[in-house]
ZAPALUM-743113 format. One record per residue (C-alpha): residue number from 1; x, y, z. Coordinates in nm, 4 decimals, m for minus. Example, Ala and Ser with C-alpha at 12.3 -4.5 7.8 and 13.67 -1.06 7.14 Angstrom:
% residues 2
1 / 1.2300 / m0.4500 / 0.7800
2 / 1.3670 / m0.1060 / 0.7140
This chain:
% residues 120
1 / m1.4025 / m0.4037 / 0.2747
2 / m1.5295 / m0.0811 / 0.1239
3 / m1.4853 / m0.1639 / m0.2443
4 / m1.3399 / m0.4342 / m0.4653
5 / m1.2120 / m0.4719 / m0.8185
6 / m1.1286 / m0.8000 / m0.9909
7 / m0.9247 / m0.8171 / m1.3113
8 / m0.8587 / m1.1336 / m1.5111
9 / m0.5932 / m1.1411 / m1.7826
10 / m0.4846 / m1.4652 / m1.9465
11 / m0.1203 / m1.5526 / m1.9109
12 / 0.0617 / m1.2167 / m1.8944
13 / 0.1309 / m1.2641 / m2.2644
14 / 0.2703 / m1.6139 / m2.2130
15 / 0.0934 / m1.9345 / m2.3131
16 / 0.2349 / m2.1354 / m2.0221
17 / 0.0603 / m1.9255 / m1.7573
18 / m0.2964 / m2.0409 / m1.7174
19 / m0.4305 / m1.7205 / m1.5593
20 / m0.3406 / m1.4017 / m1.3808
21 / m0.5956 / m1.2814 / m1.1279
22 / m0.5807 / m0.9720 / m0.9110
23 / m0.8178 / m0.8349 / m0.6538
24 / m0.7873 / m0.4859 / m0.5049
25 / m0.9688 / m0.4012 / m0.1839
26 / m0.9816 / m0.0840 / 0.0204
27 / m1.0461 / m0.0804 / 0.3914
28 / m1.0198 / 0.1658 / 0.6758
29 / m0.6578 / 0.0631 / 0.7378
30 / m0.5375 / 0.0888 / 0.3775
31 / m0.5288 / m0.1024 / 0.0505
32 / m0.4760 / m0.4702 / m0.0226
33 / m0.4027 / m0.6264 / m0.3594
34 / m0.4068 / m1.0034 / m0.4067
35 / m0.2430 / m1.1601 / m0.7121
36 / m0.2667 / m1.5258 / m0.8154
37 / m0.0664 / m1.6755 / m1.1023
38 / m0.1064 / m2.0357 / m1.2166
39 / 0.2040 / m2.2149 / m1.3470
40 / 0.2336 / m2.5534 / m1.5172
41 / 0.3808 / m2.7110 / m1.2012
42 / 0.4402 / m2.6447 / m0.8329
43 / 0.8152 / m2.6626 / m0.8919
44 / 0.8034 / m2.3771 / m1.1429
45 / 0.5833 / m2.1678 / m0.9121
46 / 0.8401 / m2.2217 / m0.6337
47 / 1.1275 / m2.1215 / m0.8620
48 / 0.9538 / m1.7936 / m0.9460
49 / 0.8629 / m1.7297 / m0.5776
50 / 1.2194 / m1.7946 / m0.4643
51 / 1.3563 / m1.5698 / m0.7377
52 / 1.1251 / m1.2823 / m0.6451
53 / 1.1686 / m1.3226 / m0.2689
54 / 1.5252 / m1.1894 / m0.2738
55 / 1.4084 / m0.8376 / m0.3638
56 / 1.2651 / m0.6740 / m0.0500
57 / 1.0177 / m0.3879 / m0.0646
58 / 1.1938 / m0.0523 / m0.0925
59 / 0.9627 / 0.1036 / 0.1667
60 / 0.8631 / m0.1802 / 0.4013
61 / 0.7033 / 0.0652 / 0.6415
62 / 0.4541 / 0.1624 / 0.3673
63 / 0.4106 / m0.1579 / 0.1631
64 / 0.4159 / m0.5187 / 0.2817
65 / 0.4352 / m0.8164 / 0.0430
66 / 0.3588 / m1.1787 / 0.1278
67 / 0.4177 / m1.4638 / m0.1168
68 / 0.3187 / m1.8282 / m0.1006
69 / 0.2793 / m2.1277 / m0.3294
70 / m0.0109 / m2.3701 / m0.3058
71 / 0.0029 / m2.6383 / m0.5683
72 / 0.1020 / m2.4737 / m0.8956
73 / m0.0380 / m2.1337 / m0.7901
74 / 0.1799 / m1.8431 / m0.6810
75 / m0.0137 / m1.6108 / m0.4499
76 / 0.1117 / m1.2627 / m0.3673
77 / m0.0590 / m1.0154 / m0.1358
78 / 0.0389 / m0.6498 / m0.1122
79 / m0.0828 / m0.4286 / 0.1717
80 / m0.0231 / m0.0542 / 0.1725
81 / m0.1302 / 0.2551 / 0.3614
82 / m0.1715 / 0.4560 / 0.0389
83 / m0.2774 / 0.3622 / m0.3135
84 / 0.0196 / 0.5346 / m0.4763
85 / 0.2708 / 0.3233 / m0.2806
86 / 0.0753 / 0.0106 / m0.3692
87 / 0.0697 / 0.1044 / m0.7381
88 / 0.4440 / 0.1697 / m0.7524
89 / 0.5303 / m0.1504 / m0.5672
90 / 0.2918 / m0.3638 / m0.7725
91 / 0.4179 / m0.2180 / m1.1002
92 / 0.7824 / m0.2904 / m1.0150
93 / 0.6884 / m0.6399 / m0.8950
94 / 0.5026 / m0.7161 / m1.2197
95 / 0.8117 / m0.6235 / m1.4227
96 / 1.0159 / m0.8733 / m1.2188
97 / 0.7394 / m1.1363 / m1.2342
98 / 0.7266 / m1.1188 / m1.6140
99 / 1.1076 / m1.1413 / m1.6349
100 / 1.1211 / m1.4416 / m1.3999
101 / 0.8368 / m1.6132 / m1.5872
102 / 1.0003 / m1.5595 / m1.9266
103 / 1.3273 / m1.6982 / m1.7895
104 / 1.1559 / m2.0099 / m1.6534
105 / 0.9704 / m2.0560 / m1.9823
106 / 1.2916 / m2.0330 / m2.1841
107 / 1.5351 / m2.2161 / m1.9550
108 / 1.3087 / m2.4313 / m1.7383
109 / 1.2826 / m2.8128 / m1.7379
110 / 1.1213 / m2.8286 / m2.0846
111 / 1.4173 / m2.6548 / m2.2528
112 / 1.7557 / m2.8005 / m2.3407
113 / 1.8919 / m2.5983 / m2.0470
114 / 1.6471 / m2.7858 / m1.8235
115 / 1.8934 / m3.0667 / m1.7642
116 / 2.0575 / m2.8327 / m1.5115
117 / 1.7307 / m2.7497 / m1.3369
118 / 1.6616 / m2.9920 / m1.0532
119 / 1.2892 / m2.9280 / m1.0148
120 / 1.0732 / m3.2348 / m0.9794
């Protein structure tokens, strides 16, 4: 690792997200950005991961994305050969992440719509 930057921002503007944490590193082979988002439950983190997994990277030869859930934490790692590809991919992903999170907050198990959500 040549350099590193860590940014903490509480909740992406939503009270139900405990924390958003990103770490950007640069190495000889390219750039890596790690994102961790804490949700109220593992089930909600899995719903968001599954929702976001259907959209593949537009340039998979230039940007790779890996997602996983451990407990109630969604972890996403982006790897790219150039910073500009990483920035574009991360920006588009964040738009989708915020949309998916808002949808879960509004229609998830705690809402009246939650009776149709089978997440235990």
